[in-house]
VOGU-3710 file (C-alpha; in Angstrom, 3 decimals, decimal comma):
1> mksktvslsr> -7,452/11,297/-22,759  -4,977/12,099/-20,029  -4,066/9,608/-17,607  -4,391/10,674/-14,182  -1,060/10,632/-12,079  -1,407/8,932/-8,830  1,063/9,521/-5,587  1,717/6,844/-3,440  1,998/8,308/-0,329  -0,824/10,800/-1,360
11> elliyllppm> -3,049/7,440/-1,585  -1,520/6,246/1,561  -2,530/9,523/3,497  -6,126/9,591/1,854  -6,287/5,918/3,014  -4,833/6,315/6,435  -5,843/10,180/8,061  -9,681/10,293/7,183  -10,382/7,151/9,060  -8,352/8,667/11,681
21> lillllsgfg> -11,081/12,037/11,757  -13,813/9,695/11,489  -13,013/7,828/13,951  -12,145/11,227/16,192  -15,730/12,255/15,337  -17,442/8,704/16,547  -15,352/9,396/19,706  -16,651/12,373/20,237  -20,440/11,489/19,600  -19,982/8,876/22,475
31> tyylaykysn> -17,979/10,991/24,538  -21,210/13,470/24,414  -23,744/10,848/24,445  -22,146/8,970/27,837  -21,169/13,025/28,879  -24,815/13,493/29,235  -26,157/10,017/30,316  -24,037/10,658/33,462  -24,760/13,772/33,676  -28,527/13,319/33,810
41> vsfdhslads> -28,038/10,655/36,747  -26,014/12,548/38,739  -28,638/15,555/38,016  -31,669/12,826/38,628  -30,559/12,298/42,146  -30,332/16,133/42,941  -33,834/16,156/41,530  -35,039/13,531/43,111  -33,858/14,825/46,476  -35,395/17,749/45,740
51> ardmalqvtv> -38,412/16,086/45,160  -37,907/14,559/48,710  -37,151/17,708/50,425  -40,488/18,968/49,216  -42,585/16,399/49,945  -41,572/16,815/53,902  -43,296/19,906/53,648  -46,330/18,577/52,712  -49,158/18,221/56,053  -52,743/17,198/56,484
61> tdgrttlnlp> -54,918/19,002/58,632  -58,704/18,303/58,993  -58,350/16,471/55,967  -57,089/19,112/53,828  -53,340/19,331/51,950  -51,330/22,008/52,484  -47,454/22,818/51,617  -45,580/24,643/54,377  -43,328/26,309/52,475  -42,483/29,960/53,108
71> paalqmfltd> -42,560/32,660/50,186  -38,679/33,239/50,632  -38,015/29,454/51,253  -40,222/28,939/48,233  -38,298/31,270/46,380  -34,537/30,035/47,122  -36,075/26,788/45,808  -37,279/27,636/42,505  -33,622/29,909/41,599  -31,505/28,665/39,530
81> efdtiyfkvt> -28,246/30,221/37,541  -28,942/27,920/34,580  -32,544/26,132/34,737  -35,671/27,355/35,532  -37,730/25,139/38,025  -41,699/23,482/38,308  -42,930/22,057/41,178  -46,895/20,225/41,632  -48,339/18,863/44,340  -51,921/17,003/43,845
91> dgarfvagep> -53,628/14,841/47,017  -55,386/12,966/44,835  -57,147/13,805/42,087  -57,373/17,079/43,820  -54,894/19,879/42,910  -52,474/21,488/46,254  -49,630/23,714/44,707  -47,400/24,802/42,545  -48,100/24,505/37,843  -50,737/22,549/36,975
101> sfpapysegg> -49,709/21,467/33,370  -46,923/18,823/34,687  -47,966/15,723/33,097  -48,884/11,999/34,497  -46,344/10,180/36,194  -45,901/7,124/33,545  -46,560/4,355/36,120  -48,803/4,216/39,417  -45,923/4,444/42,214  -46,503/3,555/46,140
111> pggpalmqsg> -45,407/5,767/49,251  -41,388/5,201/50,098  -40,296/4,412/46,842  -38,024/5,774/44,818  -38,929/9,060/42,543  -40,002/8,172/39,433  -37,956/10,071/36,577  -39,022/10,696/33,043  -38,711/13,633/30,161  -41,456/16,035/29,666
121> iiksmpvria> -42,366/19,195/28,389  -43,752/22,244/30,232  -44,853/25,379/28,890  -43,524/23,661/25,193  -39,926/23,574/26,989  -38,404/19,601/27,771  -37,544/19,135/31,420  -36,910/16,101/33,674  -39,714/15,233/36,163  -39,027/13,662/39,645
131> slyylpvrsp> -42,161/12,465/41,046  -42,591/11,291/44,102  -45,730/9,082/46,281  -45,587/9,987/49,756  -47,932/9,540/52,809  -47,897/12,495/55,248  -47,260/11,602/58,940  -50,658/11,356/60,999  -52,580/11,454/57,735  -55,921/9,978/57,465
141> svhpvlvqva> -55,989/9,835/54,057  -55,470/6,818/52,406  -54,243/8,509/49,098  -50,746/9,407/48,941  -49,677/12,915/48,249  -48,125/13,319/44,475  -45,031/15,600/44,679  -43,634/16,361/41,224  -40,428/18,655/40,743  -39,084/19,519/37,480
151> etlnkrkila> -36,479/21,333/35,583  -35,349/22,289/32,212  -32,137/20,676/30,674  -29,205/23,909/30,672  -26,578/22,454/33,329  -27,242/18,659/31,843  -26,313/19,923/28,651  -23,159/22,142/29,812  -22,291/19,882/31,922  -22,217/17,039/28,637
161> rdiaaamilp> -20,234/19,794/26,855  -17,886/20,882/29,165  -16,831/17,141/30,064  -16,927/15,692/26,115  -14,350/19,035/25,154  -12,593/17,930/27,952  -11,647/14,240/26,547  -12,269/15,591/22,986  -9,252/17,794/23,494  -6,904/15,174/24,432
171> qlilvvlasf> -7,774/13,112/21,601  -7,611/16,118/19,025  -4,012/16,530/19,931  -3,683/12,940/19,915  -4,927/12,710/16,254  -2,876/15,596/14,879  0,512/13,869/16,404  -0,480/10,489/15,090  -1,045/12,779/11,884  2,121/13,676/11,909
181> ivwlgvrkgl> 3,781/10,400/13,000  1,415/8,886/10,355  2,671/11,650/7,439  6,535/10,695/9,204  6,206/7,094/8,673  5,009/7,293/4,763  7,509/9,189/3,986  10,252/7,079/5,885  8,704/3,791/4,199  8,423/5,279/0,543
191> sslhylrqei> 12,184/6,221/1,231  13,177/2,659/-0,915  11,079/4,019/-3,529  12,905/7,369/-3,911  16,572/5,314/-3,378  15,136/3,031/-6,665  14,070/5,762/-8,777  17,416/7,938/-8,304  19,629/4,439/-8,444  17,695/3,767/-12,034
201> tdrtyrdlsp> 18,109/7,204/-13,305  22,169/8,095/-12,206  22,575/4,880/-14,522  23,524/5,180/-18,158  21,955/3,695/-20,717  24,757/1,221/-20,966  24,563/0,010/-17,142  21,689/-2,947/-16,867  23,043/-4,686/-14,079  20,915/-6,304/-11,558
211> lkeneapiev> 19,715/-3,664/-8,152  20,968/-5,049/-4,954  16,852/-6,074/-4,025  18,328/-7,670/-0,708  19,127/-4,312/0,816  15,201/-3,154/-0,003  12,334/-3,729/2,178  10,569/-6,997/1,796  7,661/-4,895/-0,063  9,919/-3,493/-2,933
221> qplmhaintl> 11,971/-6,899/-3,420  9,259/-8,408/-5,718  9,319/-4,795/-7,885  13,336/-5,055/-7,777  13,206/-8,474/-8,823  10,631/-7,918/-11,814  13,131/-4,488/-12,810  15,879/-6,619/-13,198  14,191/-9,716/-14,747  13,329/-7,054/-17,356
231> merlgcvlee> 16,916/-6,007/-17,134  18,168/-9,218/-18,140  15,999/-9,625/-20,655  16,379/-6,496/-22,510  20,541/-7,331/-21,911  20,257/-9,699/-24,070  17,498/-8,481/-27,049  20,140/-5,294/-26,901  22,861/-8,555/-27,195  21,197/-10,512/-30,066
241> qrrfiadaah> 21,052/-6,848/-32,176  24,500/-5,908/-31,237  25,208/-8,829/-32,761  22,680/-9,165/-35,628  23,939/-5,617/-36,733  27,893/-6,930/-36,615  26,572/-10,035/-38,564  24,308/-8,108/-40,832  27,200/-5,553/-41,762  29,514/-8,063/-42,324
251> qirtplsglk> 27,363/-10,076/-44,863  26,611/-6,844/-46,370  30,187/-5,749/-46,730  31,070/-8,570/-48,582  28,492/-8,319/-51,198  28,730/-4,358/-51,453  32,508/-4,866/-51,722  32,107/-7,148/-54,378  29,721/-4,754/-56,831  31,485/-1,741/-56,017
261> iltdvalsqt> 34,599/-4,003/-58,027  32,563/-5,342/-60,694  31,289/-2,148/-61,340  34,396/-0,600/-61,680  35,184/-3,633/-63,839  32,705/-3,248/-65,836  33,616/0,482/-66,507  36,721/-0,132/-67,594  35,783/-2,953/-69,832  36,216/-1,483/-74,029
271> dpsdavrslq> 34,758/-5,072/-75,587  30,940/-5,358/-75,233  30,796/-9,100/-74,445  33,136/-8,265/-71,275  31,350/-5,778/-70,125  28,386/-7,789/-70,770  30,075/-10,831/-68,706  30,610/-7,981/-65,671  27,175/-7,131/-65,949  25,759/-10,905/-65,617
281> qlsksvnrmi> 28,116/-11,164/-62,452  27,083/-7,820/-61,467  22,732/-8,518/-61,449  24,236/-11,716/-59,620  25,637/-9,673/-56,443  22,516/-7,507/-56,921  20,060/-10,504/-56,217  22,680/-11,566/-54,024  22,326/-8,620/-52,125  18,220/-8,131/-52,355
291> hivnqmlala> 17,996/-11,681/-50,988  19,838/-11,175/-47,883  18,052/-7,948/-47,014  14,942/-9,669/-47,785  15,846/-12,195/-45,837  16,509/-9,895/-42,815  13,604/-7,857/-43,662  11,671/-11,249/-42,980  13,527/-11,972/-39,448  12,799/-8,523/-38,462
301> qvepgaanll> 8,936/-9,268/-38,654  9,284/-12,926/-36,942  11,164/-11,555/-34,170  9,368/-12,427/-30,661  8,422/-8,719/-30,359  6,492/-9,200/-33,093  4,713/-11,970/-31,851  1,834/-10,053/-30,780  0,745/-9,262/-34,393  0,187/-12,850/-35,706
311> dlyplnilef> -3,273/-13,376/-36,413  -4,039/-16,980/-35,809  -7,405/-18,848/-37,579  -8,255/-21,985/-38,544  -6,597/-23,071/-41,741  -6,474/-25,892/-43,813  -2,917/-26,604/-43,614  -3,095/-29,453/-46,617  -4,167/-27,324/-49,404  -2,025/-24,717/-48,237
321> akgitmewvp> 0,717/-25,829/-48,206  0,075/-27,831/-51,405  -0,370/-24,450/-53,420  3,117/-22,860/-51,637  4,769/-25,910/-53,452  2,981/-25,779/-56,396  4,739/-21,803/-56,615  8,081/-23,288/-56,320  7,815/-25,314/-59,020  9,546/-23,662/-61,455
331> raleknidlg> 12,203/-22,093/-59,757  13,065/-25,240/-59,222  12,854/-26,645/-63,114  15,651/-24,228/-63,857  17,674/-26,882/-61,843  16,250/-29,809/-63,540  14,875/-30,412/-59,400  12,112/-32,664/-59,218  10,027/-30,991/-56,457  7,087/-32,645/-55,981
341> fegsteelti> 4,120/-32,942/-53,027  2,794/-35,798/-50,501  0,019/-35,911/-48,551  -3,290/-37,662/-47,320  -6,849/-36,332/-48,886  -8,100/-36,077/-45,176  -8,524/-32,240/-44,147  -5,571/-30,981/-41,246  -6,758/-27,945/-39,411  -4,502/-26,021/-37,287
351> rgdkvrlkml> -4,643/-22,495/-36,152  -2,137/-20,346/-38,133  -0,985/-17,276/-39,799  -0,986/-17,496/-43,236  1,580/-14,818/-44,300  3,643/-16,050/-41,483  3,510/-19,779/-42,355  4,256/-18,899/-46,203  7,279/-16,797/-45,124  7,978/-20,372/-43,352
361> ldnlldnair> 7,832/-23,242/-46,182  8,984/-20,339/-49,119  12,005/-20,797/-46,841  12,344/-24,234/-46,256  11,897/-25,202/-50,132  14,587/-21,824/-51,087  17,138/-23,888/-48,957  16,216/-26,940/-50,410  16,741/-26,217/-53,967  19,201/-23,614/-53,575
371> yspqggcitt> 21,533/-26,763/-51,561  20,379/-29,370/-53,741  22,550/-30,352/-56,584  20,844/-30,562/-60,603  19,240/-33,067/-60,955  17,446/-33,901/-57,458  14,378/-34,353/-56,229  12,643/-32,551/-53,119  9,426/-33,409/-51,299  7,206/-31,697/-49,464
381> rlektdniil> 5,428/-34,036/-47,279  1,968/-33,038/-44,847  1,190/-36,204/-42,070  -0,860/-36,573/-39,685  -0,028/-38,682/-36,301  -0,565/-37,502/-32,549  0,463/-34,324/-34,295  0,602/-32,475/-37,646  4,373/-32,568/-39,201  4,947/-30,193/-42,055
391> svedegqgip> 8,138/-31,507/-44,173  10,483/-30,810/-46,810  13,499/-33,018/-47,925  15,596/-32,468/-50,112  18,917/-34,926/-51,711  21,845/-31,892/-50,803  24,854/-32,812/-48,850  22,975/-33,000/-45,454  23,586/-30,976/-42,311  25,887/-32,996/-40,219
401> sqerdlvlqr> 23,906/-34,303/-36,749  26,031/-32,130/-34,643  25,758/-28,653/-36,572  22,004/-29,241/-36,804  20,972/-26,920/-33,518  23,438/-24,638/-34,788  22,183/-23,623/-38,211  19,065/-22,374/-36,180  20,983/-19,293/-35,553  21,417/-15,846/-37,545
411> fyrilgndse> 24,000/-16,099/-40,060  25,263/-19,578/-39,424  26,771/-21,508/-42,387  28,321/-24,672/-42,568  31,746/-24,457/-43,677  32,474/-25,557/-47,086  29,118/-24,872/-48,425  29,473/-22,758/-51,162  26,088/-22,352/-51,765  25,229/-18,217/-52,072
421> gsglglsiva> 22,711/-18,500/-48,705  22,677/-16,124/-46,368  22,325/-18,281/-43,194  19,096/-16,616/-41,825  16,410/-18,838/-43,632  16,320/-21,134/-40,715  17,119/-19,287/-37,937  13,685/-17,400/-40,065  11,825/-20,863/-39,552  12,506/-20,980/-36,302
431> eiakshgati> 10,941/-18,268/-34,907  8,125/-18,865/-37,156  7,662/-22,272/-35,345  7,877/-21,391/-32,092  5,342/-18,125/-32,659  3,205/-20,804/-33,352  3,805/-23,120/-30,919  5,202/-25,599/-33,169  8,438/-27,811/-32,781  11,329/-27,707/-35,363
441> videpknhkg> 13,268/-30,959/-35,908  16,187/-31,696/-38,077  17,220/-34,801/-39,411  18,338/-36,893/-42,633  15,780/-39,201/-44,352  15,577/-43,041/-44,306  17,880/-42,822/-47,313  20,051/-41,085/-45,579  20,825/-38,646/-48,140  20,112/-35,456/-47,905
451> tivmiifqpv> 18,866/-33,027/-45,574  14,346/-33,627/-44,211  13,512/-29,894/-41,654  10,180/-31,386/-40,407  7,856/-29,171/-38,164  5,417/-30,397/-35,612  2,309/-28,440/-35,344  -0,437/-29,811/-32,584  -3,983/-30,128/-34,048  -7,052/-27,984/-33,596
//
């Protein structure tokens, strides 16, 4: 499945611009609501004044209530460019004039009080109604006259819409300008990333010098620091590889040169016995080269980058180490070496990788046999203290204390040692021990003769 490419500038704009548009919409609704509310207040006052003016035209003569409004004045009163006007006058329960289908006021008012404002429906049209209770002058009636005036809502909506438009348009222009400023800000803010990209693109693969963190924005500095740390580690790895390749080339070149010489000598021999001796030397050189190549392959398998390939699970190290030691007995007997195993009967368990741990113990035993004299003694030992200690002790010439850390490096060999080792065995052991969270310690035995290499594991 293809991964989705994400643009940081697009993500920022997506997170910044839609909220601004949402705020604009909310502001528009709020503005329209307030405009409509206050236009209602203004027109309600006008409607109440109309009801009050009409009430002044109501008279009571001989107990009869009439509306004294000439037809021309009434026509002028009911004429409006945008809305339809309705009115109704009642005296108690008696209808006097106007539109009969008015809804009743929502509450009972008294003469001289303010007009009662309410919304209603007249002839299927929504209207605002002003209801005024009025007691005509010199009226013998104890019941006030109810005067109601209503109008449809067109003017109110038009005014609210005009006010909202007048207020929203500047806000819309402001949002557009703000969006442009945000876009410019995002481009400017991400310019440091473009600089970082260009800085890395312009470099050759050999240039692993650190980037200048102090010239970058604070938010980008952690990224640059991480890149610098990565390049530093990469530089160390490349340096290790260059050194490894140089050392490996040197180690392989010598046996290859020997193989060439021995091959030429064997080809030039006329005496079969001399040819056999030459071929025997050739075989030894081939075996030594095979050993070096195998050690190099083993080292590649235990490199720090291969640590994620470990298969760690609980392992009975006692039975495991005993079995590996027994496999090396024939090799030890070839040099008349006494190879033994010492360990408690208690089951000792660690978390380990069988393949890597076999490689570790094979290298320890190979080194011990290779550097031990004829008739010597080698002991594989397993001890339980606070930790689990696996050790291999030999009776060779020993390792000087000042060189015990150096022999863990690749291709390091002690001067004056004529054994045909590759200088890789202990570095392989050190890498495997490190990948298992174990510690390697090189010391001399209690009898001060030979070398003891201890691998200290954490118990499960």
